[in-house]
VEXDREN-2710 file (C-alpha; in Angstrom, 1 decimal):
% VEXDREN-2710
k/r/px/py/pz
1/MET/-48.9/265.8/-46.4
2/ARG/-48.0/264.8/-42.9
3/ALA/-51.4/264.4/-41.3
4/TYR/-52.3/263.3/-37.4
5/ASP/-55.3/260.8/-36.2
6/ASN/-57.9/262.0/-33.9
7/PRO/-57.7/261.6/-30.7
8/VAL/-55.2/263.4/-29.9
9/ILE/-55.4/261.7/-26.0
10/PRO/-57.3/258.6/-26.1
11/GLY/-59.1/257.2/-23.0
12/PHE/-61.1/259.1/-20.5
13/HIS/-59.8/262.6/-20.9
14/PRO/-62.8/265.0/-21.2
15/ASP/-63.0/268.6/-21.1
16/PRO/-60.0/269.9/-21.8
17/SER/-58.6/273.1/-21.5
18/VAL/-55.2/273.9/-22.7
19/CYS/-52.6/277.2/-22.8
20/ARG/-49.4/278.1/-24.7
21/VAL/-46.5/279.3/-23.2
22/GLY/-44.0/280.2/-26.5
23/GLU/-43.7/277.2/-27.8
24/ASP/-44.8/274.9/-25.4
25/TYR/-48.5/273.6/-24.9
26/TYR/-49.9/272.8/-21.7
27/LEU/-53.4/270.4/-21.5
28/VAL/-55.3/269.6/-18.1
29/CYS/-58.8/267.4/-18.2
30/SER/-61.4/266.4/-16.0
31/SER/-60.7/263.7/-13.4
32/PHE/-64.2/263.5/-11.5
33/GLU/-63.4/260.7/-8.3
34/TYR/-60.4/259.5/-9.2
35/PHE/-56.8/260.5/-7.4
36/PRO/-54.6/261.8/-8.3
37/GLY/-56.6/264.6/-9.2
38/ILE/-56.6/266.7/-13.1
39/PRO/-54.0/264.9/-15.3
40/LEU/-51.6/267.4/-17.1
41/PHE/-49.9/267.4/-20.5
42/HIS/-47.2/268.9/-22.2
43/SER/-46.4/268.8/-26.1
44/ARG/-44.7/271.1/-28.7
45/ASP/-47.3/270.6/-31.7
46/LEU/-50.3/270.1/-30.1
47/VAL/-51.1/266.6/-31.6
48/HIS/-48.2/265.0/-29.1
49/TRP/-49.1/264.7/-26.1
50/ARG/-47.2/263.6/-22.7
51/GLN/-48.7/263.2/-19.2
52/ILE/-45.7/265.3/-16.8
53/GLY/-47.9/265.3/-14.1
54/ASN/-51.5/265.9/-11.9
55/VAL/-52.3/268.9/-10.6
56/LEU/-54.1/267.6/-7.3
57/ASP/-51.2/265.3/-6.6
58/ARG/-50.6/265.1/-2.8
59/PRO/-52.5/263.5/-0.1
60/GLY/-54.1/266.6/1.8
61/HIS/-53.7/268.8/-1.0
62/TRP/-56.9/267.6/-2.5
63/GLU/-58.5/263.8/-1.7
64/LEU/-62.8/262.7/-1.9
65/PRO/-64.4/261.5/0.6
66/ASP/-65.3/257.8/0.1
67/GLU/-69.1/258.7/0.1
68/THR/-68.2/260.8/-3.2
69/PRO/-70.3/259.3/-5.9
70/ALA/-68.9/258.0/-9.1
71/SER/-68.6/260.7/-11.6
72/GLY/-68.5/263.5/-8.7
73/GLY/-65.2/265.1/-7.6
74/ILE/-63.1/266.7/-10.1
75/TYR/-65.5/268.8/-12.7
76/ALA/-63.7/270.8/-16.1
77/PRO/-60.3/272.3/-15.5
78/THR/-59.3/275.4/-17.3
79/ILE/-55.4/275.8/-17.3
80/ARG/-54.3/279.7/-18.4
81/TYR/-50.6/281.2/-18.0
82/HIS/-50.2/284.8/-16.4
83/ASP/-47.8/286.8/-14.9
84/GLY/-45.3/284.2/-14.9
85/ARG/-47.3/281.8/-13.2
86/PHE/-49.8/278.8/-14.6
87/HIS/-53.1/278.9/-13.1
88/VAL/-55.2/275.7/-12.8
89/ILE/-59.2/276.9/-11.4
90/THR/-62.1/274.0/-11.3
91/THR/-64.8/272.9/-9.0
92/ASP/-65.1/270.1/-6.5
93/VAL/-69.2/269.5/-6.8
94/ASP/-68.6/267.4/-3.5
95/GLY/-65.9/269.1/-1.4
96/LEU/-64.4/272.5/-1.8
97/GLY/-66.7/273.8/-4.4
98/THR/-64.9/276.1/-7.1
99/PHE/-61.4/277.2/-6.6
100/LEU/-57.8/277.6/-7.8
101/VAL/-54.0/276.9/-7.5
102/THR/-51.1/278.2/-9.1
103/SER/-47.2/277.5/-9.6
104/GLU/-44.4/279.0/-11.1
105/ARG/-43.5/275.4/-13.2
106/PRO/-46.3/273.2/-14.8
107/GLU/-44.9/270.2/-12.9
108/GLY/-45.9/272.2/-9.4
109/PRO/-45.7/272.1/-6.8
110/TRP/-48.9/273.7/-6.9
111/SER/-50.5/275.6/-4.3
112/ASP/-53.2/274.9/-2.2
113/PRO/-56.1/275.7/-2.9
114/VAL/-58.1/279.0/-2.8
115/ARG/-61.8/278.8/-2.6
116/ILE/-63.9/281.3/-4.6
117/ASP/-67.5/281.6/-3.6
118/LEU/-69.0/281.5/-7.6
119/PRO/-72.1/279.5/-7.7
120/GLY/-71.7/276.7/-10.8
121/ILE/-69.4/274.7/-12.5
122/ASP/-67.0/274.8/-15.7
123/PRO/-65.2/278.2/-14.2
124/ASP/-62.5/279.8/-16.7
125/LEU/-60.3/282.7/-15.9
126/VAL/-58.6/285.5/-18.1
127/TRP/-57.3/288.7/-17.6
128/ASP/-58.0/291.9/-19.4
129/GLU/-55.5/294.7/-20.3
130/ASP/-55.7/296.7/-17.3
131/GLY/-54.9/293.1/-14.8
132/SER/-58.4/292.5/-13.7
133/CYS/-59.0/288.9/-13.7
134/TRP/-62.6/287.8/-14.9
135/CYS/-64.2/284.1/-14.2
136/ALA/-66.8/282.7/-16.6
137/LEU/-69.0/280.0/-15.3
138/ALA/-71.9/277.1/-16.4
139/GLY/-75.0/279.4/-17.0
140/VAL/-73.8/281.2/-18.6
141/GLN/-72.7/284.1/-16.0
142/VAL/-69.2/286.4/-15.6
143/ALA/-67.5/287.7/-12.6
144/ARG/-64.4/290.0/-11.5
145/ILE/-62.1/288.1/-9.1
146/ASP/-59.2/288.6/-7.0
147/PRO/-57.1/285.5/-8.1
148/ARG/-55.2/285.4/-5.2
149/THR/-57.7/285.8/-2.3
150/GLY/-60.6/284.6/-4.3
151/LYS/-62.4/287.2/-3.6
152/VAL/-65.4/288.5/-6.0
153/LEU/-65.3/292.0/-7.0
154/GLU/-67.8/292.0/-9.4
155/GLY/-70.9/290.2/-10.1
156/PRO/-71.7/287.6/-10.8
157/LEU/-73.3/289.3/-14.2
158/PRO/-75.6/287.0/-16.3
159/ALA/-73.6/286.7/-19.9
160/TRP/-74.5/285.2/-23.1
161/SER/-76.2/281.1/-22.5
162/GLY/-75.8/280.5/-26.4
163/THR/-78.7/279.5/-28.3
164/GLY/-81.3/278.1/-26.2
165/LEU/-80.3/274.8/-26.0
166/ARG/-80.0/272.7/-22.7
167/ASP/-77.2/272.7/-20.5
168/PRO/-75.1/275.7/-21.7
169/GLU/-71.9/275.5/-20.3
170/ALA/-67.7/275.3/-20.8
171/PRO/-67.7/278.9/-21.2
172/HIS/-64.5/280.4/-22.0
173/LEU/-63.6/284.1/-22.5
174/TYR/-60.9/285.2/-25.0
175/ARG/-59.8/289.0/-25.4
176/ILE/-58.8/288.4/-29.6
177/GLY/-58.3/291.9/-31.6
178/GLU/-60.7/294.8/-30.2
179/TRP/-63.1/291.9/-29.4
180/TRP/-64.1/289.8/-26.6
181/TYR/-65.2/286.4/-27.4
182/LEU/-67.7/284.3/-25.5
183/LEU/-67.4/280.2/-26.3
184/VAL/-69.9/278.2/-25.0
185/ALA/-70.7/274.5/-25.0
186/GLU/-74.5/273.9/-25.2
187/GLY/-77.0/270.7/-26.1
188/GLY/-75.7/268.8/-23.3
189/THR/-72.3/265.7/-23.1
190/ALA/-74.3/263.3/-25.0
191/LEU/-75.3/263.3/-28.7
192/GLY/-76.5/266.7/-28.9
193/HIS/-73.5/268.6/-27.6
194/GLY/-72.1/271.2/-29.7
195/VAL/-69.9/274.6/-29.8
196/SER/-71.4/278.0/-30.0
197/ILE/-69.8/281.5/-29.6
198/ALA/-70.5/285.3/-29.5
199/ARG/-68.4/288.8/-29.1
200/ALA/-68.8/291.7/-27.4
201/ARG/-66.8/295.4/-26.7
202/SER/-66.8/294.3/-22.9
203/PRO/-66.8/291.0/-21.0
204/ARG/-69.7/292.9/-19.1
205/GLY/-71.6/292.2/-22.5
206/PRO/-73.6/293.1/-24.6
207/TRP/-73.0/289.9/-26.4
208/GLU/-73.7/289.3/-30.7
209/PRO/-74.3/286.0/-31.5
210/ALA/-72.3/284.3/-34.7
211/PRO/-74.6/283.9/-37.1
212/GLY/-73.3/280.6/-38.0
213/ASN/-73.8/279.2/-34.7
214/PRO/-73.2/276.5/-33.8
215/LEU/-69.7/276.8/-34.3
216/LEU/-69.5/272.6/-34.3
217/SER/-71.6/270.2/-33.8
218/HIS/-71.5/266.6/-34.8
219/ARG/-75.5/266.0/-33.8
220/GLY/-77.6/264.1/-36.3
221/SER/-74.6/263.2/-37.9
222/ALA/-73.1/259.8/-39.4
223/SER/-69.5/261.1/-38.3
224/PRO/-67.7/258.2/-36.1
225/ILE/-66.8/260.6/-33.8
226/GLN/-70.0/261.9/-31.4
227/CYS/-70.7/264.3/-28.5
228/THR/-68.5/267.2/-30.0
229/GLY/-68.3/270.1/-27.2
230/HIS/-66.4/271.3/-24.8
231/ALA/-63.9/273.1/-26.6
232/ASP/-61.0/275.8/-25.9
233/LEU/-59.1/277.4/-28.6
234/VAL/-55.4/278.3/-28.6
235/GLU/-53.2/280.4/-30.6
236/ALA/-50.4/278.5/-32.6
237/ALA/-46.8/279.6/-32.0
238/ASP/-47.1/280.0/-35.5
239/GLY/-49.9/282.2/-35.8
240/THR/-52.4/279.2/-36.4
241/TRP/-55.5/278.5/-34.3
242/TRP/-56.2/275.3/-32.7
243/MET/-59.4/273.8/-30.8
244/VAL/-59.7/271.2/-28.7
245/LEU/-62.6/269.6/-27.7
246/LEU/-64.3/266.4/-26.2
247/GLY/-65.7/263.4/-28.2
248/THR/-66.6/259.9/-27.8
249/ARG/-66.3/256.8/-30.5
250/PRO/-69.5/254.5/-30.0
251/ARG/-69.8/251.5/-31.5
252/GLY/-71.8/248.2/-31.8
253/TYR/-75.8/248.1/-32.4
254/PHE/-78.0/251.0/-32.1
255/PRO/-78.2/253.3/-29.8
256/GLU/-74.4/252.1/-29.9
257/PHE/-72.3/252.1/-26.8
258/HIS/-68.9/254.4/-25.8
259/VAL/-66.6/252.7/-23.1
260/LEU/-63.6/254.6/-23.4
261/GLY/-65.4/258.0/-22.1
262/ARG/-65.5/261.3/-23.6
263/GLU/-61.8/261.8/-25.0
264/THR/-59.6/265.2/-26.4
265/PHE/-59.3/266.0/-29.9
266/LEU/-58.2/268.1/-32.0
267/VAL/-59.1/270.4/-34.9
268/PRO/-58.2/273.2/-36.8
269/VAL/-60.1/276.7/-36.6
270/GLU/-60.1/279.1/-39.6
271/TRP/-61.2/283.0/-39.0
272/ALA/-63.3/284.5/-41.6
273/ASP/-65.7/287.8/-41.0
274/GLY/-64.2/288.3/-37.7
275/TRP/-65.7/284.6/-36.5
276/PRO/-63.7/281.8/-36.2
277/ARG/-64.5/278.6/-38.4
278/VAL/-64.4/274.9/-37.7
279/GLY/-65.0/272.3/-40.1
280/PRO/-66.4/268.5/-38.5
281/VAL/-63.8/266.7/-36.5
282/ARG/-62.2/264.1/-38.5
283/GLU/-60.4/260.7/-37.8
284/ARG/-56.9/262.3/-39.7
285/HIS/-56.6/265.9/-40.2
286/PRO/-53.7/267.6/-42.0
287/ALA/-50.9/268.2/-39.5
288/PRO/-49.5/271.7/-37.7
289/THR/-46.4/273.1/-39.1
290/ALA/-44.6/272.2/-35.6
291/TRP/-44.1/268.4/-35.5
292/HIS/-42.4/267.4/-32.5
293/PRO/-43.3/263.2/-31.5
294/VAL/-42.9/261.8/-27.9
295/GLU/-42.1/258.7/-26.9
296/PRO/-46.1/257.0/-25.9
297/PRO/-45.8/255.6/-21.9
298/PRO/-44.5/252.1/-22.2
299/VAL/-46.5/249.5/-22.4
300/ARG/-44.8/247.7/-19.4
301/ASP/-44.7/249.1/-16.2
302/ASP/-41.9/247.3/-13.9
303/PHE/-42.4/249.3/-11.0
304/ASP/-38.9/250.1/-10.6
305/ALA/-39.1/253.8/-10.4
306/PRO/-39.0/255.8/-6.8
307/ALA/-42.9/256.8/-7.4
308/LEU/-46.1/255.6/-9.4
309/ALA/-45.8/257.0/-12.9
310/PRO/-48.8/260.0/-13.6
311/TYR/-50.9/257.7/-15.2
312/TRP/-52.1/255.7/-12.0
313/ILE/-54.8/256.7/-10.5
314/SER/-57.2/255.3/-7.7
315/PRO/-60.6/255.8/-6.9
316/ARG/-61.2/258.8/-4.6
317/ARG/-58.0/258.4/-2.6
318/ARG/-54.8/256.4/-2.2
319/PRO/-54.0/256.5/1.2
320/GLU/-50.6/256.0/2.4
321/GLY/-50.1/252.3/3.6
322/SER/-52.1/250.7/0.6
323/TRP/-49.0/250.7/-1.9
324/SER/-45.7/250.7/-2.4
325/VAL/-43.2/250.0/-4.6
326/SER/-40.3/250.0/-2.1
327/GLU/-41.0/246.9/0.3
328/ARG/-40.6/244.7/-2.4
329/PRO/-37.7/246.4/-4.6
330/GLY/-39.1/246.2/-8.0
331/TRP/-42.7/244.9/-7.3
332/LEU/-45.4/246.7/-6.3
333/THR/-47.3/245.8/-3.2
334/LEU/-50.9/247.1/-2.6
335/THR/-52.2/246.1/1.1
336/ALA/-56.2/246.0/1.0
337/THR/-58.4/249.0/2.8
338/GLY/-61.9/247.0/1.8
339/ASP/-63.3/243.8/1.5
340/SER/-64.6/244.4/-1.9
341/LEU/-64.9/246.1/-5.1
342/ASP/-68.5/246.9/-4.6
343/ARG/-68.2/249.3/-2.3
344/PRO/-65.6/252.7/-2.1
345/GLY/-62.6/252.2/0.4
346/HIS/-60.8/249.3/-2.0
347/THR/-57.4/249.8/-3.0
348/PHE/-57.5/249.7/-6.7
349/VAL/-53.9/251.5/-8.6
350/GLY/-55.3/251.2/-12.8
351/ARG/-55.0/253.3/-15.8
352/ARG/-57.1/254.7/-18.4
353/GLN/-58.1/252.3/-21.2
354/GLN/-56.6/254.1/-23.9
355/HIS/-57.1/251.6/-27.0
356/PRO/-60.2/250.2/-28.3
357/ASP/-58.6/247.0/-28.9
358/CYS/-56.3/246.3/-26.4
359/ARG/-54.7/243.8/-24.2
360/THR/-53.8/244.2/-20.5
361/ALA/-51.9/241.7/-18.1
362/ALA/-50.1/241.5/-14.9
363/LEU/-47.9/239.1/-13.1
364/VAL/-49.1/238.6/-9.2
365/ASP/-47.8/237.0/-6.5
366/PRO/-50.7/237.2/-4.2
367/GLY/-49.2/235.5/-0.9
368/THR/-51.9/234.6/1.3
369/GLY/-54.1/237.5/0.3
370/ARG/-56.5/238.3/-2.4
371/ALA/-55.7/240.0/-5.5
372/GLY/-56.3/240.7/-9.2
373/LEU/-57.0/242.5/-12.4
374/SER/-59.9/244.6/-12.6
375/VAL/-62.3/246.8/-16.2
376/ARG/-63.9/249.2/-13.9
377/ILE/-66.3/252.0/-14.8
378/ASP/-68.0/252.2/-10.9
379/GLU/-68.5/250.3/-7.8
380/ALA/-71.8/248.4/-9.5
381/HIS/-69.7/248.0/-12.9
382/HIS/-66.7/245.6/-12.9
383/PHE/-65.9/242.7/-14.1
384/ASP/-62.6/240.7/-12.5
385/ILE/-60.1/238.2/-12.9
386/GLU/-58.4/237.7/-9.1
387/VAL/-56.8/234.7/-7.3
388/GLY/-56.6/233.7/-4.2
389/GLY/-56.6/230.5/-2.1
390/GLY/-55.6/228.3/-5.0
391/THR/-57.7/229.5/-7.4
392/VAL/-58.1/232.0/-10.2
393/SER/-62.4/233.1/-10.5
394/VAL/-63.8/235.7/-12.9
395/VAL/-66.6/238.0/-11.5
396/ALA/-69.0/240.3/-13.0
397/ARG/-70.7/243.0/-11.3
398/ILE/-73.9/244.6/-13.3
399/GLY/-75.8/246.6/-11.6
400/PRO/-76.9/245.1/-8.4
401/VAL/-75.9/241.1/-10.0
402/ARG/-72.6/240.0/-8.8
403/GLN/-71.3/236.6/-10.1
404/ARG/-68.9/234.3/-9.9
405/LEU/-68.9/233.4/-13.5
406/ALA/-65.5/230.8/-14.0
407/GLU/-62.7/229.0/-11.7
408/HIS/-59.7/227.5/-12.5
409/PRO/-57.2/226.3/-9.9
410/VAL/-53.3/227.4/-9.9
411/PRO/-50.1/226.4/-7.6
412/PRO/-49.1/228.5/-4.8
413/GLY/-46.8/231.3/-6.3
414/PRO/-46.8/234.4/-9.1
415/VAL/-49.9/233.9/-12.0
416/THR/-50.2/235.9/-14.8
417/LEU/-53.6/237.1/-15.3
418/ALA/-54.5/238.5/-18.8
419/VAL/-57.2/241.0/-20.2
420/ASP/-58.1/240.8/-23.9
421/ILE/-60.5/243.6/-25.3
422/ARG/-61.2/243.1/-29.1
423/THR/-63.6/245.1/-31.2
424/ALA/-63.7/242.5/-34.0
425/ASP/-64.7/239.5/-31.9
426/VAL/-68.5/241.3/-31.4
427/LEU/-71.2/238.6/-31.8
428/PRO/-73.0/239.6/-35.0
429/PRO/-76.6/241.4/-34.6
430/THR/-79.0/238.5/-34.3
431/VAL/-77.4/235.5/-31.7
432/THR/-76.8/231.9/-32.3
433/THR/-77.6/228.9/-29.8
434/ALA/-76.9/225.7/-29.5
435/GLY/-80.2/225.3/-30.5
436/GLY/-80.1/227.3/-33.8
437/HIS/-81.2/230.5/-34.3
438/ALA/-82.3/233.0/-31.2
439/PRO/-85.4/234.8/-33.0
440/GLY/-85.6/238.3/-30.4
441/ILE/-81.9/238.2/-28.7
442/ARG/-79.2/240.7/-30.2
443/ALA/-75.8/240.9/-29.6
444/GLY/-73.6/243.7/-30.8
445/GLY/-72.1/245.3/-28.1
446/PRO/-69.2/247.7/-28.6
447/ASP/-66.6/244.7/-27.6
448/THR/-66.1/241.8/-26.2
449/ILE/-63.3/241.4/-22.8
450/ALA/-61.7/238.2/-22.2
451/PHE/-59.8/236.7/-19.3
452/SER/-57.4/234.2/-19.3
453/VAL/-54.7/233.0/-16.7
454/GLU/-51.2/232.4/-17.8
455/GLY/-48.8/229.7/-17.0
456/PRO/-46.0/227.7/-18.3
457/SER/-48.5/225.4/-20.3
458/GLY/-50.1/227.8/-22.0
459/ALA/-53.3/230.6/-21.6
460/VAL/-56.8/229.3/-20.3
461/ARG/-59.6/231.2/-21.1
462/LEU/-62.0/231.7/-18.1
463/ALA/-64.9/233.8/-19.5
464/GLU/-65.5/235.8/-22.4
465/LEU/-68.1/238.7/-21.8
466/ASP/-70.2/241.4/-23.6
467/GLY/-68.5/245.4/-23.1
468/ARG/-71.9/247.2/-23.4
469/TYR/-72.1/246.3/-19.8
470/LEU/-69.5/248.7/-18.9
471/SER/-70.0/251.6/-20.7
472/THR/-71.9/254.7/-20.2
473/GLN/-74.6/254.0/-22.4
474/VAL/-75.8/251.2/-19.2
475/ALA/-73.9/252.8/-16.2
476/THR/-74.2/256.4/-16.5
477/GLY/-72.0/258.9/-15.4
478/PHE/-69.1/261.0/-16.8
479/THR/-66.0/258.6/-17.3
480/GLY/-64.8/255.9/-19.0
481/ARG/-63.2/252.3/-18.1
482/VAL/-59.9/251.9/-15.8
483/ILE/-58.3/248.9/-15.9
484/GLY/-56.1/247.8/-12.9
485/MET/-55.0/246.2/-9.9
486/TYR/-56.6/245.4/-6.6
487/VAL/-56.5/243.5/-3.8
488/THR/-59.2/242.8/-1.4
489/GLU/-57.6/240.8/1.5
490/GLY/-54.5/240.9/2.9
491/SER/-51.5/241.8/1.1
492/ALA/-50.2/241.2/-3.0
493/ASP/-47.3/242.2/-4.8
494/PHE/-47.0/242.7/-8.9
495/ASP/-44.2/242.2/-10.6
496/TRP/-45.3/244.0/-13.8
497/PHE/-48.1/245.2/-15.7
498/ASP/-48.8/245.6/-19.3
499/HIS/-51.3/247.8/-20.9
500/GLY/-51.4/248.7/-24.7
501/PRO/-52.7/248.5/-28.5
502/ALA/-53.9/244.5/-29.1
503/VAL/-51.2/242.9/-31.2
504/PRO/-52.8/241.9/-34.9
505/ALA/-53.4/238.1/-35.1
506/ALA/-51.4/236.4/-37.9
507/SER/-52.9/235.5/-40.6
END
């Protein structure tokens, strides 16, 4: 029997929402402080996804100011298709509040935002049989709205808020048969996360909780997939039902660390006695009937296209003049907008880390500038390898501490910088030093991050760092690692950028 591997969209792609149009599926995720906002994916089988764009994708359409905190910005979008148009509703917690955009085509262009005067986050959209549009929000509340104007026509009305656990959020309303179903997440988006459900004859209630709640939770389990929740249901073209949801893959010694952020998982759904039933989310499941593999994004980007691919993201904004693929054809030119990665406003273009074991490399011509590669969670948690003034150096920023760890001279001209991330190279839980056993000191982080400079005579390994310091458990927040190119002085050119799974070492 054919099977698929979880997560179906790896890396920092949390809060998934999905809709089906015929035999096509479209999925969006939270993007928080990164621009462009709201990555948008397409699939023909719910397993193989290709990013076809970003919903908030143009300057002036939506941008965040530099003072937006890490893990601020765009929270939990919902995508729905109604009356020939795609609708995405979301909340900008640091600006617009809750708003709605629409488009006839998923690739866009998407309309200007229509603001909706409702409190809370995680908005949902659904239409009843008379054409009324309902919006549910974390809390949980429901309201009837006019999606064209954003006007609230009724409510917000209190609804079912779960089984009593903390943070009832991520509500999704569905009309299935004669019932309205209200799916919610609760327990917080960490290890207590779970999914519960209730039903009613009307979106106004009253709500009857499912007898088997929680519908899904991995809390307290030994599963390698944790924090499961924030789910959305979809009926496949063949009549089967599926759930997309977020989860994490923690690693390392207690309390374990997840570094890729919250990722998108897929699990089959069955119905019994009028209620959905969902088993544990496993790393491998029997596949849906439909099977339409797609080509994954190439490991190498040569910057030969007239625009950046949709998977490239930047913190808060990407102003015109900070980047160009035409100034030096076949190269990406970055121009500094800030002099430090420790503060917002710098020039950075990166990709989400999508593989626990991976290799990233780039050929950079720094000219007279200062540029490099950074593995980042936020301005206070990043590891960098940079070149400037004839020297390659490795810099670590962990909370209030910033330290230059290594330096290596290089001749003028282009140089290859590389970052290798390995889970197998993590030190054992008890550290052994040159002086012997070091009692009371434990390593056991999730991975090791190694930085190298490569030239005609081979690679020079400059530093190996414990990856726990670039994890959610240390940095806090809702995002995952992003690896990318930056400039903090002058301009620099990047000929190519590689990011892909690590090649296993030869035995």
